[in-house]
N, C-alpha and C positions, 0 to 999 in steps of 0.2 A: 454484544454481551451475551446475547441470547445463545449464540452459537458457541462460544466460550463456555458458558454454563453447561449446555447439554454435553459438550466433549469432557468437561471436567469430571461430570458423573459416569462416563461410559467406561466400562470395564477395559475396553480395548485401546482407548487413548493413552499415549504417552506423549510428553512434551518433548520436543525437539527445536533445534535452531532454525530450521527453515518453516516450521510453523510460528514461531516467535517473530521472525521476519515478515510474514503474512499479517500478524496482527498489527505490527508497528506499523506496516506501510498502509494498512487500509484505515488505521486511526488517523495517521498524519494526512493522508490524502483527502479523507473525508470530513476532516476537521479545517481544512484549508478555509479561510475567510472566517472562521469563528472569532467572535471578538467577546470579551478582550483576550488578545493573543496569549497574553501572560497565564490564563487559566487552563491552557490546554495541557500543561504539564501534571497539573494535580487532578485534573479529569482523568486522564490516562492513569494516574497513580490510583486513582478511587477505582477505576474499572478493575485494574489487576488485583488491588486488594480485596475486592467484593468476591472475586474468584478463589481468594487464599493464595495468591501467588505473588511472586516478588517481581515489580515493575523494572527494577535494574537489570534483571537477569535477561529480560525480554529487550531492552534497548541494547545491552552490551552484545547480546547474540546476533542481533539485527546489525549492528554497526560492524562486527567482525565479517558476518557474510556478505554485506554490501561491499566492503573493502577488498575482501577475496576475490568476489566476482568481477570486480573491475581491474584486477590483475591478471586475471585467465583470459585466453583467448576463448570466443564462444563455442567454437568447434571442440576444445579440450573441455569447456565447461559442461556441455551438453553428453559428451562421452563420460565424464566423471558422475553426473547426476544418474544417467543411464546405467551406470556401473559396468560399462564395457571396458573401461579405462580406470585405474585407481591413480590418483594424484597423490604424492608425498606432500601436502600443502596444510593440512588441517585434520589431523588424527580424529577430533571428535566428531567432525563431519562426516569423515568417511566410515567411521563406527555406525554412526546414526544411518546412512545411506545403506550399508551392508544388513543393518538390522530391518530396516524398512523393506528391503528387496527380498528378505527371507522369510519375512513374516507373514504368512497368508491372511492372517486375522488384523494386519495393520488398518487402523482406523484413520481414514482419508477425511480429510475436511477441505471445505472451500479456502479457509484460511492457509492451510498447507499449500493449495494451489496457487495463492496468490504469492506466497513465498517464494515457489518455483519461477512463477512469471517474473518477480522482482529480480531474482538472480540474473535471468536471462537479460532482462532489461539494462541491469547494471553494466553487465558485460558487452552488450552490443544493443544500444537503443534501436538502431535501424532495423535489426532482425525482428524485433517484436511488433514493428509497425507494418512489416510485410505479411500479409495473413498466410501466405504459401510457406514461407519460410518459419513462421512462428508454429503453424501447425504441424510440420514435418518434425520441429525441435520437441514439441510437446509430445508427439506420438512416440519418438525415440525415448523420451523420459519415461512416459507411463509405461512402456514396455518393459523397459530395464526395470523399473521399481514394482511392476507388477500391480500398476493401479488401472482403473478404468479410463481408457482414453477418451471415450465418449463424455463421461463425468467432468474430467478435468478440463477439456476443450469447452464445453458448455459453461461451466463456471468462470471460466476466463473471459469467454465471449461476453457474459453478464456484467462481469467486473469492469471490463475496458468500456463497455457500452454506458455504464454508471459513470465511470470517470469523464467520459464526455459529455455527458448530462450535467454532471458537476461544475466542469468547466464552462459551460454555456451559461450556466445559472451564476455563476461568479462574475462573467462579463456582464450579465444583465444586472446584477446588484451594483456592480461598479459603476456603471451608466445611470442608475438611478441614484446613487450617493452623488456623484458628479453633478447631475442635473439640480439635484436639491440643494448643494452647496451653491452653485451658480444663482439659484432664486434668492436664497438667503442673502448673498452679496450684493444684488441687485436692491431687494429691500432695504438692506443697511445704507446703500449709496442714496438711495431715494429719501430715507429719513434723515440722513446726514447732511444732505444739501440743503442750505439755507434758502428761503423763500425771500423772493425780492420784495423789498417794501412798496406799498400803493404808490404810485405817482401823485404829487400835489398839483391840482388844478388851478 
């Protein structure tokens, strides 16, 4: 929320679908395990509305780009994102990519970087798991869009590290909940088991 606010008041910032994908992905991944689950939608809505932005636009743009990435071979996607090739698939995204590449004042953000990472992940999940391939892909994209390669890679290393920590925390939480449930069940069994009446002598 802090990063979204800082971006919204920056004169160089412009909304784009890749940024929206980054926002949605970050929210969904770091809200995993939040209970009650049905409250997540209203929290996301409140988050966007606090920024005076439309949550539905974020969701629609994110879903559109995810579906697009799943349908494009990763080599073609990298070439498109780096603007070495133009694909006749999504004129809106193509226009945004061109605008970013041609804008020396483009305001890069970590959320935009996560959007790029998510596109690669949707297209080829194995590529993003391989550090060498992932770094090469991000370097190509950063060069083509005139972004800081160092900043992009550093942001995404932090992001993937936090995802790993989150996954570990969810496993620990699940184990604690399971252990607590077993203790309660044992206590219930003990209290519901009738005690034998004393034997008469």
